[in-house]
C-alpha positions in Angstrom: -67.5 110.9 110.5 -69.3 110.8 113.8 -69.5 107.0 113.7 -65.8 106.6 112.9 -64.7 109.2 115.8 -67.1 107.6 118.6 -65.6 104.2 118.7 -62.0 106.0 118.7 -62.9 108.0 121.6 -64.5 105.3 123.3 -61.3 103.3 122.6 -59.1 106.1 124.3 -61.4 106.5 127.3 -61.5 102.8 128.1 -57.6 102.7 127.9 -57.4 105.4 130.2 -59.4 103.6 132.5 -57.6 100.3 132.2 -54.6 102.5 132.9 -56.2 104.4 135.8 -57.3 100.8 137.4 -54.0 99.4 136.5 -52.3 102.4 138.5 -54.8 102.1 141.7 -54.1 98.2 141.5 -50.1 98.9 141.8 -50.8 101.5 144.5 -53.0 99.3 146.6 -50.4 96.2 146.0 -47.6 98.8 147.4 -49.6 99.8 150.4 -50.5 96.2 151.3 -46.7 95.3 150.9 -45.4 98.2 153.0 -48.1 97.3 155.6 -46.8 93.7 155.5 -43.3 94.7 156.0 -44.1 96.9 159.2 -43.0 99.8 160.3 -39.1 101.2 159.1 -36.1 102.0 161.2 -37.4 105.7 161.9 -41.0 104.3 163.0 -39.8 101.9 165.4 -37.2 104.2 167.0 -39.9 106.7 167.5 -42.4 104.6 168.7 -40.2 102.2 171.2 -37.1 104.2 172.5 -37.4 107.9 171.6 -40.6 108.3 173.6 -39.1 106.8 176.5 -38.8 108.9 179.3 -35.4 109.1 181.0 -36.5 107.6 184.0 -39.6 105.2 183.3 -42.1 104.2 185.9 -42.4 100.5 186.8 -46.2 101.2 187.1 -46.6 102.2 183.4 -44.5 99.1 182.2 -47.2 97.1 181.0 -48.7 99.9 179.0 -45.3 99.5 176.6 -45.4 95.9 176.5 -46.9 95.5 172.9 -44.4 98.2 171.8 -41.6 96.4 173.4 -42.6 93.3 171.7 -42.9 95.4 168.3 -39.3 96.2 168.8 -38.3 92.4 169.6 -40.0 91.7 166.3 -38.7 94.0 164.3 -35.2 93.6 165.3 -35.3 89.3 164.9 -36.7 90.3 161.4 -33.7 92.0 160.5 -30.7 90.3 158.4 -27.5 90.2 159.5 -26.5 92.8 157.3 -29.3 94.9 158.5 -28.4 94.8 162.2 -24.9 96.8 162.2 -26.6 100.0 160.9 -29.7 99.5 163.3 -27.7 99.3 166.2 -25.6 102.3 165.0 -29.0 104.5 164.6 -30.2 102.9 168.0 -27.1 103.8 169.9 -26.3 107.3 168.4 -30.1 108.6 168.3 -31.2 107.1 171.5 -28.5 107.0 174.0 -27.3 109.9 176.2 -28.2 113.4 175.5 -25.4 115.3 175.8 -26.7 118.4 175.7 -28.8 117.9 178.4 -25.5 116.5 180.1 -23.8 119.8 180.1 -26.8 122.0 181.0 -26.9 120.0 184.3 -23.5 119.9 185.0 -23.6 123.6 185.0 -26.4 123.7 187.5 -24.8 121.0 189.6 -21.6 123.4 190.0 -23.9 126.4 190.7 -26.1 124.1 193.4 -25.9 125.4 197.0 -26.9 123.5 200.2 -27.0 119.9 200.6 -30.6 119.3 199.2 -30.1 121.6 196.0 -27.0 119.6 195.2 -28.3 116.1 195.8 -31.1 116.9 193.5 -28.9 118.3 191.0 -26.8 115.0 191.3 -29.8 113.0 191.0 -30.9 114.5 187.7 -27.4 114.3 186.4 -27.1 110.5 187.4 -30.5 110.0 185.6 -29.6 112.0 182.5 -26.3 110.0 182.0 -28.3 106.9 181.4 -28.7 106.0 177.6 -32.6 106.3 177.1 -32.4 102.7 175.5 -31.6 101.5 178.8 -35.5 102.1 179.6 -36.6 99.5 176.3 -33.4 97.3 177.5 -35.3 96.9 180.9 -38.9 96.5 179.4 -37.6 93.8 177.3 -36.3 91.7 180.3 -39.9 91.5 181.3 -40.9 89.6 178.4 -40.8 86.0 178.3 -37.3 85.2 176.5 -36.0 88.6 177.2 -33.3 87.8 178.9 -31.9 85.5 176.2 -32.8 88.5 173.4 -30.4 90.9 175.4 -27.7 88.2 175.6 -28.1 87.7 171.8 -28.0 91.5 171.3 -24.9 91.9 173.1 -23.6 89.0 170.8 -24.4 91.1 167.7 -23.2 94.3 169.2 -19.5 92.3 170.0 -19.7 90.9 166.2 -20.0 94.3 165.0 -17.3 95.7 166.7 -14.8 92.9 166.3 -15.8 92.7 162.3 -15.7 96.6 162.2 -19.0 96.2 160.4 -20.3 99.2 162.8 -17.4 100.3 165.2 -18.2 103.8 166.9 -18.1 105.1 170.3 -21.8 104.8 170.8 -21.8 101.2 170.1 -19.1 100.7 172.6 -20.7 102.4 175.1 -23.9 100.2 174.5 -21.7 96.8 174.7 -20.4 98.3 178.5 -23.9 99.1 179.3 -24.9 95.6 178.5 -22.0 93.8 179.9 -22.5 95.5 183.1 -26.3 94.6 183.1 -25.4 91.0 182.2 -22.8 90.7 184.9 -25.6 91.5 187.6 -28.4 89.3 186.2 -25.8 86.5 186.0 -24.0 86.9 189.2 -23.2 83.5 191.3 -26.4 83.7 193.3 -29.0 83.4 190.2 -27.2 80.4 188.8 -28.3 76.9 189.0 -25.6 74.0 189.3 -26.8 70.9 187.5 -25.2 67.7 186.9 -25.9 66.2 183.3 -26.7 62.5 182.7 -27.9 60.1 180.3 -31.5 60.6 181.8 -31.5 64.3 181.4 -33.7 66.0 178.5 -32.7 64.7 174.8 -32.7 68.5 174.0 -30.3 69.5 176.7 -28.0 66.4 175.7 -28.2 67.7 172.2 -27.4 71.4 173.1 -24.5 70.1 175.4 -23.0 68.2 172.1 -23.3 71.1 170.1 -21.9 74.2 172.3 -18.7 71.4 173.0 -15.8 73.8 171.9 -12.6 71.7 172.8 -13.3 68.1 172.3 -16.0 67.5 169.4 -18.7 65.2 170.1 -18.9 63.0 167.4 -22.1 60.8 168.0 -24.8 60.0 170.6 -22.8 57.0 172.1 -20.0 59.5 172.5 -22.1 61.9 174.7 -23.4 59.1 176.5 -19.9 58.1 177.6 -19.3 61.7 178.3 -22.0 61.6 180.9 -21.8 57.9 182.2 -19.8 55.9 184.5 -16.3 57.7 185.7 -17.5 60.8 183.9 -19.0 64.1 185.3 -20.9 66.7 183.2 -22.3 70.1 185.0 -23.3 73.0 183.9 -24.7 76.3 184.9 -28.2 77.2 184.1 -30.3 80.5 185.0 -33.9 80.6 185.6 -34.5 83.2 183.1 -33.0 81.1 180.1 -35.0 77.5 181.2 -33.3 74.7 179.4 -29.9 76.7 178.1 -26.7 75.7 179.6 -24.4 78.7 180.1 -21.4 77.1 180.4 -20.6 73.1 180.3 -17.7 71.4 182.3 -16.6 68.0 181.6 -14.8 65.7 184.3 -12.9 62.4 183.9 -12.7 60.3 187.3 -9.4 58.0 187.0 -7.0 56.3 188.9 -4.3 58.4 188.4 -3.2 61.5 186.6 -2.9 61.4 182.7 0.1 62.4 181.1 -1.7 63.8 178.0 -5.6 64.7 177.2 -5.6 62.0 174.4 -5.3 59.1 176.9 -8.6 60.4 178.7 -10.8 61.5 175.6 -9.8 58.6 173.4 -10.3 55.8 176.4 -13.9 56.7 177.4 -15.3 53.9 179.4 -18.5 51.9 178.3 -21.6 53.5 179.4 -22.7 49.6 180.6 -20.2 49.3 183.0 -20.9 50.0 186.7 -18.6 52.7 188.5 -16.7 51.8 191.4 -16.0 54.6 193.4 -13.3 53.0 195.7 -11.1 52.9 192.2 -11.2 56.6 191.6 -8.6 58.6 192.8 -8.5 61.6 190.6 -10.8 64.1 188.8 -9.6 65.5 185.5 -11.3 68.7 184.4 -10.4 68.3 180.8 -13.1 70.4 179.1 -15.1 73.9 179.8 -17.0 75.5 176.9 -19.0 78.9 177.4 -22.0 78.3 175.4 -23.3 82.0 174.9 -21.2 84.7 172.7 -23.1 87.6 174.4 -21.7 86.4 177.9 -18.0 86.8 176.4 -16.4 88.3 179.6 -18.9 87.8 182.3 -16.9 85.0 184.3 -18.9 82.0 185.0 -16.4 79.6 184.3 -14.4 79.9 187.4 -17.2 79.9 189.4 -18.5 76.5 187.7 -15.4 75.2 188.5 -15.2 76.2 192.1 -18.6 74.7 192.4 -18.0 71.4 191.4 -14.9 71.0 193.3 -16.8 71.6 196.6 -19.7 69.1 194.6 -16.9 66.2 194.3 -15.3 66.9 197.7 -18.6 65.6 199.0 -19.1 62.5 196.7 -15.4 61.6 196.4 -13.9 62.8 199.6 -10.9 60.5 199.3 -10.1 61.8 195.8 -7.2 64.0 194.6 -8.2 66.8 192.3 -6.2 68.0 189.0 -7.1 71.0 186.7 
């Protein structure tokens, strides 16, 4: 009997060991998979946003650089379906601390004397700044950080437009980002560039892709649009090198065309020589904003005014038609 029972017990023990090994293997794989996925939303918000002080000290910015990069990597790794939920949590949980605002408003009302009053105002002003604003400032210090913020606002606008995530906190963030970008992309920080066939292939390709009024059909087409009797100007920003922000196309003609198809349909050959004495009119026939995140940051009007001044110098005898 013992000879029969012993093999059975060994068999059962072997099965238990195999099952335990399988469980350990599953747990190890789960831990590895979790580590490969990286932190979840709760953890990323706790580490990169919730720990931010309302007023961050510039001297400590370098210490938070890796956390800031981690946030950027995490957000870029989210799918289009995940981003609205994450943005809603970011704005709701890491925005203005309204309870603290109410407390400081009471202190402001009770302040007596100029010194205490100014101090209370400063504390209230600081508390009214969303906590995620500190993170945004850190992101701007990264390479391509400004482009990330521009794309972030584009996502926020898309969420509000499609109702994927429409809440007061998200609208507040949109206003915060718009104000920041309006300051960063003010006219003094923009560079006017004329695009020619000698410009970089990457820039010419982007201009072709961004054209929203009259689609570019081929490389020959874009060559004509930057060739003789044509001008193409863009605004660029030092924080987004090689990225046109707004594109303006101009046709130099000897008369005022009756319709736009005459201009678009009769692009001169890129091989002919331009005779400036034949030019009497400059027609501004296409302007395209390339960055959805800069919506309502008015760059187009500034570009037109700058190009008018540019052409007034080079073609002082011409009339101007917009």
